[in-house]
N, C-alpha and C positions, 0 to 999 in steps of 0.2 A: 503493498500499500504505501504511495507516494506521499509526501508533506504536502503538496498542492492538492489532493484529494482530501486530506483529512481538513485541512483547514475551510475548502472549499464545504465539507460536509457538516462543517461546525456553522456557517452561514446560509446555507440553503436548504431547502425542504426535501430534498433527495439525496440523502449524504450516501457515500460509497462505504459505509459499513454498518446496514441494517443490523446486522446481531448484536453492534451495541446499542442500538435504539430498543430492542426487543427486550435485553437485559433490566435497561433503567424504567422500561413502561411494566415488566412485573415485578419490580422491586427488588429484583438481586443484585447483587452485587458486581460491579463491574471489572473483568479480568482482563479486557482486552490489552491487547498490544500496541494498538494503533495509538494510543494516547501517550503510552510510553515512548513510542516512536517518535511521535511530535516533539514531545520533551526533549527527546536526547537531540534530535536535530537543530531546535530551536535554539538550546546550551550551544552546540557545536557553532552554529552560526554565528551566534553573539558573540562567542569567544573571538573567532576569525575576524570578524568585523572589527572588532577592538583592537587585536593584534596589527590588522592593517592599517585602523587608524593612526595607531602610534608609529608603526613604521613610517606610512606616507609623512606624517610631520617631520619625523627625524630626517628621514633623507630627501624632503622636498619633492614626494611624489603623487602624482593626482590621484584624489583619494578613491575615485569612479575605477580608474584603470587597474589599481591595487585590488580591488574588490574582483574585479573579472579574472584577475589574473590568479589571485587565491582561489576561486570558484572552481578554475582549471586543476589547479592544483590538488583540492580536497574531493575531487569525486569519488575516486576510490575509496575514501575512508567514511562516507555516510552510508547509513542503511537505506535499504530501500531504492526505488527509482525515483530521483527527487527533480523536478523541473519547474519550468512556467507553466501556467494555465490561463489561456487567453481569457476566459470569463472573470476570472479573480482579479488579475491586472487590468482590464478594460474596464469593470463595473466597479472595483472599489480602489486599485493604486493610482490608476488614472486621475480619477478625479479629485483624489488627494493632492496629488501632486499639482494639478493645473490650479486650484484652489488657493493651495499655499503659494503659490507665484504670484498671482492674481492679487491678494490680499496686502502683500508688501510692494506692489507697484503702486506709485506715485502717479496718478491721473494728471498731475501738471508737468510732470517733466516729460511722462507719456504724451502729452498733446504738444511739448515741446520738440520732440520727433517724430511727430506722427506720419509727416512724409516721408522721409525712410523707410520707418518701420511699413508703411504701406507699399510703398515700391518694393521692397524684399520680400514682405510676407503675400502680395499680391501677385503681380506678373512676374517676379522674382521665384516665386513658387514656379508657376505655370512654365516659364522657359527652363528652369531647371528642371522638372520632371520630365518635360517633352524631351529635353535633349537627352537625359540619363534615357529614358525607356527607347529614344532611337538608336544610341550606341547599343544598349544592351541587346538589342531585336538583331542588329547587323552584326554584332559580335558572337553571340551566342544561339542564333537562329531560332529566337523565339516568334511565337504568335502575337499579332498586336498588343490584345487584352492583357496577356501575361507580363509581356514585355513594359507597359505602360504603369500596370499594377507593382510591378518593379521600380520601377522610375517613381511614381508617388511615394512609395514606401521610403527610397532613399533621397526622396529632396524634404524629409522632416530634417527639421534641426533638434539636435538635443540640449536646452537650455541649461540641464544640470551638471551637464559634464564641463559646461563653458564656465560658467559660474562658478563650480570649484576653482578651478584654474584662478579665476579671477579674485578669490579669497586670499590664495596665495601668492599672487603677483598683482598689485593694485592696480587699475586702469582708469581712464575719467569716467566719471559718472554717467556723462552722456552716451561714451561707446558701451557702458554695462545696459543701459535703459534700452540702447538701440536692440541688443543681443537678446535681452529678455522680452522685450516686447514684440519683436520678429517673432520668437519661439511661440509666445502666447497664440497670435494670432495665425502664423504658420501652421501651427498643430490644427486648428480647428478647419481652415479650409483644406489641409491636406486629407484630415478625414472624412469631410464630405466627398472631395473627389475620388477617394479610395472606396466609399460605397456606392458612387454613381457608376465606376468600372466594376464591382463586384455585382451590380443589379446587371449591368449591360451581359457580363459575362454567364449569369444565370438564364437572362431571357435570350441570349443568343443574337442581339442585335444592339445597335448604338445609335443614340438620335442626338447629333451636335446641339439642335434647338432645343429636344428636350433636355439635356444634361443642362444646358446653361438655365432653364427654367428653374429645374429642381434645385440645381446650385445655390439661386437666388433666395428660394423659397425655405432651403432648410437653413441658409445662413440666417436670414431676418428673422426666420421664426424663433430660431436659436436666440437671437438678440433680445427679440421681444419677451422671452421667457426669462432671458437672464435680467433683465431690466424690472420685471414685475417681482420675482422674487428677491432680487436684489435691494429694492424700495422697501418690501413688505419687511424682510428680514432685518435691515437696517432701522426699521423704525422701531422694531421689538429690543433689539440691541442697545440703543439709547435710552430707551424707557427704562429697562430692567438692569440694575446694577448688581448683577449676582454673577461671578467668574464663571462658576461651573456651571450654570443654567446658558451663560453664552458660549460656553464651550460646546456644549449639546446642541444649540439652535445652529451653529456655525459647521458642526457636523453634521447635521441632518440636511442644511442648507445645501453644501457640496454634492453629497451623495443623491440628496433627494432632487436637485436640480437637472442632473445628469438623468437618473432616469426618467424625470418627467420630460426632458426633450428625447429621449428614446420614444417612451411611450406615445408622445404625439408627432413622431416620424420628422423631427428637425434636430438641428445639430447639438448633443449635449454638450460637447466641448466648449461651441459658442455660448451656450447660456450658461456653463460652469464660470469660463472666463468673465464674461459682462457681471455675472452676478456677484464675482469675487471683489472685482474692481469697486465696483458698489458699496460691498461689506466693507473694506480695507479704507476707502476713503470716505465714507460716511458714517457707517455703522459703527466700526471700531473708534475710530478717531474722534468722533463726538460722545463717546460713551462717556459718562461723569467721572467714574474712578479710572487714576492711573494704573492702579493695582490689576483692574479690571482689564486693561489694555494690553498690560504685561502679561497677564496670564494666557490672554487670548492668543498674541503673537509667540508666546513661548510654547504654547502647546502645539501651534501650528507648524512652526521650525521642526520641533522635536518629532512629529508626524511625518513631514517631508522627509526629514535625514532619514528615518527609521524605514519608510517606505523604499527609497534610493538604496540604502542598504542590502535591504532583501532581493531587489531588483537586479540590481548589479552583480548581486552575488551568485544569483540563480541564472543569470546570463551564462556565466562562467560555467554552471554546473551544465547547461543545456548543451555545450559544444565539444564534440570528439573531435580531438588534435587528430587523430589519424585520418578522420573522414575530411576535417578543412586541409590538410597536407594535399589530399588527394584531388580537391576541387580548387587549389590555390590559384591557379593561372584564370578561372573563371571570376575568381574572386578580385582578384588584383583588376581584371578588366573591369567589374562592377565600379570598383574604388575610382578607377579612371573616369568613368562613364559620369558618377555623379559631380565628381570633381570638375568636369568639364562644363557639366551643367551649371554647377556654383559659379564658376568662373566667369561665363556669359551672362549670368544673373547680377551679380555683383560688381563689375567694374563699369561695363555699358550703363545699367541702370544708375548707380552712382555719379557716373561723369553727367547723364542729363540733368540728375537733380542739381547741379551745382548751377543750373540757368535760373533756377526760381525758387530754391531755398539755401539755407547754410551748406556749404559743401562738407562733406566727411572727408576726413585727410585720406590721404593714400595710406599711412601707415595703419589707418584703423580698417580701411578694407582689407589689406592684409591678413589683418586678426581676424573679420568676418570671413574670408575666405580659407583660411586653415582650421577656423573656429566651427567649420560644416562638419559636428562631430555626429555620429549615428548613436542611439541610445535605446533607451526603454520603450517608446512610443514605435519605434520599428521592429521592433521585437514584436510588439502585439500584434499590429497591423499582419505580421509575416503570419504568424499565428492562427489569425482570422481569414485566413485565405479560403475560400470556399473548396468544399470537398472534391467538387464536381472539375475543378481547374485542373488541366494536364500537366502532371510532373511537378504537382505541389509539393511533394515531398522533396525532392531536388531544388527550389525554389527555397523552400524556407531552410535548407540547409546553406545553401548561397548566402542568404540576408543573413542567418547568423554568423557566418565569418565575415562578412563585410563587417557587421557590427561590432565584432570581435575586433579587429585589426585596426578598425576605425578610431575604438575608443583607447586601444594601445596605443598606435602609431600616433596619430593625432593629438592623445591627450597629453603625451610625454613630450610633442614636439611643440604644441601651444605655450607652454610655458619660457622655453627657450626662445620661441619666437619673438615673444612681447616683451622679455628682456633684451633681446638683440635689438629688436627697433626702436628701444630707449623711450616708451611711452608711458612705463609705469614709474617711472622715477619721482620721487617728490622732493624738491628742495627742501633745505632746511628753513628757508624763507615761509615757503608754502605749509611747512609741517608746523610749525610756530603758530601761525595764523590758525590752522584747523586746530591746534589744541586749545587756543585761546578763544574759539568759536564754541567750542565743545563745553567749556567751563562756564560760558556764558548761556547756552543753551539751557545746559542742567541747571542752573542757578535759576534762570527767569521758570523755569518748567516748575520747578520747587516752590518758588513765590505764588505760581499759579494756583500749585496744588495747595497750598497754605489758606491763599483766599476762599478757595471751596469749602474747606475743614471749616474756616470762620463763619462763612454764611450759613452753613448746615448746625453750626452749635456744636460741632465736636471738639473744637478748640479755644478755649478762653483767650480772649482779648491781650492779655498780659504777655502768655505766653506767645501768642503769634507774632506781637511786635518785635518781641527777643528775637526770636527764630527769623523772622522777615528781615531784620536789622543785619543779623550774621550773613544771608545770602545778598543782602545789599552790599556788603561790603564786597563782596567776590565780583560781584556784578560790577561794580566801580571800578574795580583793578583791573579786571580784564578788557573792561571797555577805554580804560587810559592806555593800556599797553596797545589795544587794536587801533587806537587813533594815532599814537605815536608810530607804529609801524606804516600805516596809511599816508602820514605825512612826511616819511623818508623820501627823498630824490626817487624818481623811477629807476634811474640806472643803479642806485645802488641798493634795491632791493630783491632782484634777481638777472644772473647775467643773461639767460635765455628768455623767460617771460616775467610779466608783472605780476606773477601771482594770484593768488587769491582775489586781488583787487579787480583783475579782469572778470573776472567770475562775477563779483560784484555789480560792474558796469554792464556786464551782460545781461543780467537778471533787470535792471531796470531799463536798459535799452528794449527789450522784449515787451516788458510792461508798458512801455510807450506805443509800441507797435499794436499791442491789441487793444489798448484804449482807441485809435486810430481807426482799427476796423471794426471796433464796436459802433464807433459813429457814424460808419459808412454803413452801415446794416442798418443802424436806425434811420438812415436819411440826415443826419445833423450836420455833416460834410457833403461837400461833392467829392465825386471821385478823382477829379484829375489834383484836388488840392491832395487828398490823401494819400495816392498814388507817386506825388512828389514827395511827401513826408516819409512814407514808407521806405521807396528807394533810399534817401539819404542814411536813413537808418540801418538799413541792408548794410549800404557800405561800412557805417561804424562799426557793425557785427561781423562783419569778414575782416576787418582789420584786429579784431579781437580773437579770432580762431586761429586755435593751434594749428601750424604746419604739420 
């Protein structure tokens, strides 16, 4: 009995161990080895994950790549036939991962990078999956539908692996936002296209117009469901100040929104993304208690980390090294195909972007290209290929091999590339500014919480004034040091750029641009005036952009 079968038995109504249920129903003691096997496997996997975490931190190896390699190494030592189950990953793990990423995404930052994200997750995905499918068809001699299915599976980007690397080597926040945002919307669009292709394979024919109609319906339907559920749950989160209740509600939203989308035959992934964005930016941020917010964020951070740990370990357990060696030429061809697709989607589209939005530095584009790592979603989509598909088992083996080499090869090379491109360095000047800003933010947040405690009667005024004064001293000190730094002449701040001061100006200029666009939409100002002003602001923003 496999590990996944046991877990599925615990959460479904038709478990793989009816003999265990019969003993429970008859009141007899349970002597089944299934639970013992589950406990042993969980303990082993948790210990392996712990050692991998220690090893990866000690030797600066990406955590997810270490998990996959560890899974390959321990396959022979685990009891039973352990592996991934598509139903478990699709209905439980995937909504958790998407929701955790969504609630941690700042809509304000997302809005400022929505143009490059839309290009990469929309037209970029289409270009990537078409090019990949074409190369795979010509190189491996596949039929069109299987080739396009491989193409869309390999067009999916895995943000978990890339963000894990970003935690080891810091990158500019805008680049991180683009990677995270692209993955959020890329996953939804890719799953919709995948579903349409599977439906075409089952029906035996494909209509381009019908496919576009279905694509629009399922994406817009998923968005609508996400907005409704997100707003309703955000209202409940802001009304009830209870950490445990809020956690339970957020779990219900993550899993329930996905199932609701599936039930109504729209995109459950898109619905979860939208609901998570609203919950994270409205529900959690507007809750009265800081401890409640911390509890929610901490729970979802742990949930996402735990799910990723098991997924990437199980990816390693799924792959037979001997089989991988036998199909290595086909795997390398598939990797070449999706990298060619990524090349043709990143550089040309972001070159066009320069004409109507803030440009993406060429060094960042290199990171977006090499950071095209495959991961858990590609594995899930491979496992859900229809049983009627010719050569299904060979395609699954091929895709598993691609994911493995991608996680290890690109996962290990990406940190080196980021360091080599020198985009992760933080100068002493910027480091000092961030330290002072951190002190300022923390102290002001503490004062805000003290104000709430005073208003609710929890804190007496004498104690409130004493504690508030202590934080005011910290605020005054940090503000004075920041003011002194900002008053330093530009050439003395930093040899290569003006540090965080440029980021402040950029934020102010974007606020000006937003105000002008709002005035145009409300017909307060004429289009000619606004366009001239916006053009000047864009020129100033370009001067602040990193090369």
